[in-house]
N, C-alpha and C positions, 0 to 999 in steps of 0.2 A: 116885351121877352120873347113872343115867336119870332118877329121881323130881325131881332141879331142873332137870333139862331141860325134863322137861315140865310144872313149874309155871311156868316160865320161856315156855314156848309159847304156855301156857293166859292167862297175864300178858299177853302181848304180844298175842294175839288178842283177848282183852276190851279193851285199849288201843282198837287198830286198831277194833274195831265201834264203841267210843264214839266216836270221831272221826270214821266216815264217818256216825254217824247224829246228830251235832251239827253239822256243816258240810255234808253231803250235798247236805239240799234248796238250800239258796243258791249252789249252783254248778251244778242245772237250771233249766232255764227251762220251769215249769211251764204258762206259759201262752203261746200264740203268737196274741195277738189280732191280727186282721189291721188293725184299724181302730185298735190304738194302741201308736203307737211308741216308741221306746225313750227318745226323748226328752220324751215328752207329761208334765206336772208330776205328773200322779199315778200315772204307771207302777209306781212300785215300792210305791205303796199298794193297787194293783188287783193286782197280784202276790199279795200277802201276804194278802188277802183271799179270793184264790183258792183258795191254799195252806192257809188256814185251815179251807175249807170256809163261808165265810159268804155269797158269790157264786160264778157259774160260768159266766156270758156266755151267749148266744145259740145255738144247736144248727149254726148256720151258722158258729161260728168266731169271731164278734165279738162285743164287749163294748159297744158304741155309749154311749159315754161322753157324749152329747153328748143323749141322750134324758133325759126328764124319770125320775124313780123315783115309783111311786104308792105309796100308803098298804098296799097291800098288800105289794108286795116289799119295802118298807122294813120290815113288821112283821117277815115271811119272815125276813129276812136278822137281825133283831135277835135271833129266836127261838134261829136257827143259832149265833149268838153266845154266848149267856147259859148253853145248852146244853153 
């Protein structure tokens, strides 16, 4: 009886860990750029790129979506994505 209870506890714990790992990041807003409102057309894409480590925004907490992207920044983003 004890062995079966331990096996169930481990199975439930693993299942819970998998669920939290799968849906956890989508429940947390990891970006809080002050200049990207939630109704901005690229809000989801920006957040996804931040979560994937492709972009990080500026140190002052902004993303500045209206600024041009220069060759060096674009190349760095591409390298981060391919690694």
